C-alpha positions in Angstrom: -24.6 -6.1 15.0 -21.1 -5.8 15.0 -21.0 -4.9 18.7 -22.9 -8.1 19.9 -20.8 -10.2 17.7 -17.3 -9.0 19.5 -19.2 -9.0 22.6 -19.7 -12.8 21.8 -16.2 -13.0 21.2 -15.1 -11.2 23.8 -17.3 -13.7 26.2 -16.2 -17.4 25.0 -12.6 -16.9 23.1 -11.3 -14.1 25.3 -10.5 -14.4 28.8 -7.5 -13.2 30.7 -5.8 -16.3 33.4 -3.4 -14.4 34.3 -1.3 -11.0 34.5 2.9 -11.3 33.5 4.6 -9.2 33.5 8.0 -10.3 30.9 11.3 -8.2 31.4 12.4 -6.7 28.1 15.3 -5.5 26.5 16.7 -3.3 23.4 18.2 -4.5 20.0 20.0 -1.5 20.7 21.4 -3.5 23.9 21.2 -7.0 22.4 23.4 -5.6 19.0 26.1 -3.4 21.2 26.3 -5.7 24.1 25.6 -9.2 23.5 26.7 -9.8 20.6 29.0 -7.2 20.9 28.6 -4.7 17.6 28.8 -7.4 15.1 27.1 -7.1 11.4 24.1 -8.6 11.4 23.1 -9.8 7.6 19.6 -10.6 8.1 17.1 -9.4 10.9 13.6 -10.5 11.0 10.8 -9.3 13.4 7.7 -10.2 13.7 6.4 -8.1 16.7 2.5 -7.9 16.1 2.0 -4.7 14.5 5.1 -3.0 16.3 7.9 -4.8 14.0 8.9 -0.8 13.3 9.1 0.2 17.2 11.1 -3.0 18.0 13.2 -2.4 14.6 13.7 1.5 16.2 14.7 0.0 19.7 18.5 -0.9 17.4 19.1 3.2 17.9 23.1 3.4 17.0 23.5 -0.1 16.2 21.5 0.4 13.5 24.1 1.0 11.4 25.1 -2.6 12.2 22.1 -4.4 10.3 22.8 -5.2 6.1 18.3 -6.3 6.0 15.7 -6.6 7.7 12.5 -7.7 7.0 8.8 -5.9 8.9 5.4 -6.7 8.4 3.7 -3.5 8.0 -0.1 -3.4 8.2 -2.3 -2.2 5.6 -5.4 -2.8 7.2 -5.0 -2.3 10.8 -5.5 -5.5 13.2 -3.0 -4.0 15.9 -1.8 -1.1 17.4 1.1 0.2 16.1 2.7 2.6 13.3 1.0 2.4 10.0 2.7 0.5 6.5 3.6 4.6 4.9 4.5 6.0 8.4 7.4 2.6 8.6 8.0 2.9 4.9 9.1 6.4 5.5 11.0 5.6 8.8 13.2 3.1 7.0 13.8 5.6 4.3 15.1 8.4 6.9 17.2 5.3 8.4 19.0 4.4 4.6 17.1 1.6 4.2 15.6 0.7 0.2 11.8 -0.6 1.0 11.0 -3.1 -1.2 7.4 -4.1 -1.6 7.1 -8.5 -1.0 6.7 -10.2 -4.4 
């Protein structure tokens, strides 16, 4: 039974020891303010299923990114947008989409 297996994993492998709140800053702030609008030749994002959301945080600074690599979900492992949503979104931002070789 899948439910028992998940419960077993939860009981033995997943324990919350403490909760921390971590301040976050958008990529729009990083590129626009910290990097003063410099061109980003290559941007790799790995945010456990939220790569596209992080990428979108570039906002008005997206124009400074020449190339980006994001992971997309074929079979959902994390919460986050689907592969199709990411591909459509990246195309709408003017990026070419290619599959890994």
